N, C-alpha and C positions, 0 to 999 in steps of 0.2 A: 665210121657209123657215128651218129649222132646219138645222144644218150638223153632220152626224154626227162622232163622235168623231175618226175618224181624219183627217179634213179638219182638226180642231182639232189633233192631234196633229204632221200637217203643217206646220200653218203656226207652231206652237212650234218645230219643228226647223229653219225656214226662218228665223226671228227669232233663234234662241240661234247658230244654227251653228258648232256645233263641229265642225268636220271630221275631227277626230278627239282623242282622249280628253285633256285638259290632262296629267294625270299619266303613263300608260304610253303615248300617243302611238299607241296602235292607231286601225285605222281601222273603222268598218262594226262596232261591237260597242256602240255606244251605244243605251240604250233611253229612250226619253221617254215620261210621263207626265203628265197635264194633271190637276191636281187640281180648278179650277175657271178661270174668264174670266180672273183674275189670278195664278194660280199654278200651277206644276208641279215635276216633278222630272227628271233625268236621272241615268241611272246608268250605269257600264262594267261589260259582262258579261265584260272580260278582267281586269280588278285589282279590281274591286268598290267602286270610289271612288261615293259619292252625293250628288248637289246639288240643293238647294232653288232654285228658280228664283221671282223674284216681280218684279211687274210694278212698275215704279218711278212717283214722280211726274212731273208735268211739268216741274218746276223741276232734277229731277236726272237721273242716268242711266237710260235706258229699262229696264233689268232690273238686278236686284239678284241677287247669285249667292251661296249661303252652301254650303260643303263640309260634307256631313255626316256622311261616314264617308270616312275616307282609303283610300288603296290599302291592299290587303292586304299590301304590303311597307312599310307606314307612311309613305309617301309622301304628303306634304300634310297628316300633323298639325299643323304649326306653325299651320295658318289654319283647321283645324276649327272650326266656329262663328262664324267672321269673315264678316261681310258685305261683298263686294265688289264692285263696278261689273263686268256682264258683260264688257267691255273688258280687264279684269285677265286672266281666262280664256282669253279670244281669244289674247292677246299670250303667255302661258305655252305654250300650244297651238303656236301658229304658231312660235316660237322655239325649242319644246322646251327649256325653263327649267324645266320642273319638280324639276331639282335644288337650286334654291336654295329650294324649298319643304321640303327634308327637315329633318327637327327635330334629327338628329344632329351634333353639334360634333366637328371633326377634334382629335383630341389630339396636342399637340406634343411628341417627347420630344428630349430636349437628351442628347447624349452628349459627354462630352470625351475625344477621341481625344490620347492622350499617343504622341510619337513620340521614337525614343532611335538611337541611332550604334552599329551594333555595334565595339566594341573589337576583334574580330579582323577582320575583311572590311570595315570602314567602310559597309557597308549600312545605310540606314534602314528601320526597320520598328515598327510597331504595337509596346508595351509590352505589350499585354494579350494578344498571341501566347504571352508564355511562352520563346521562342526565337528567332532568326535564323533568318528563312525562305530565307536564302542559303548560310550556312556551319553552321546547327545551332545552334552557341553559346548559353548561356544568358546573360540580360542582365547 
C-alpha cells in the first residue's frame, strides 16, 4: 500500500523533530517538504530560514542538515552551505544558542581616560570634560 504525501511529511517531521526554529525559536511556523525518499527541506515561515535534509548512511549520522538560506536578519550566515548532523541543529534549537551562529564580530573600542585633580577644589575629574564638574575651574 502506497503512503500518502501527508503521511511521508508527518514521518519526516517526527524524524527531524524540530520543536521550534533553531534560529528564531518560533514554534509551529516550520514547513516541511519531501523531495524524495531520502531528502527533504524545512523552512521557517517566521524568519525565512531554509534547511535541506538528507538521509545519512548507516556508518554516520541518521540525517545531515544543510542551511541553504539564513534568517532574514542574517543569523546563520556563518554556516550556510555547511553540512551538519541533525543533532547540531537540535542542540541549537533546544538551548537557544542561535547567537553563536551570528557572523558579525564585535568591535572592541579602547578608550584611554585621563583623570586630573582640580588645583582649586581638589576634585578628581576626566580631563576631556574641559572643566572641573565641582567648581567649574579650567584644567
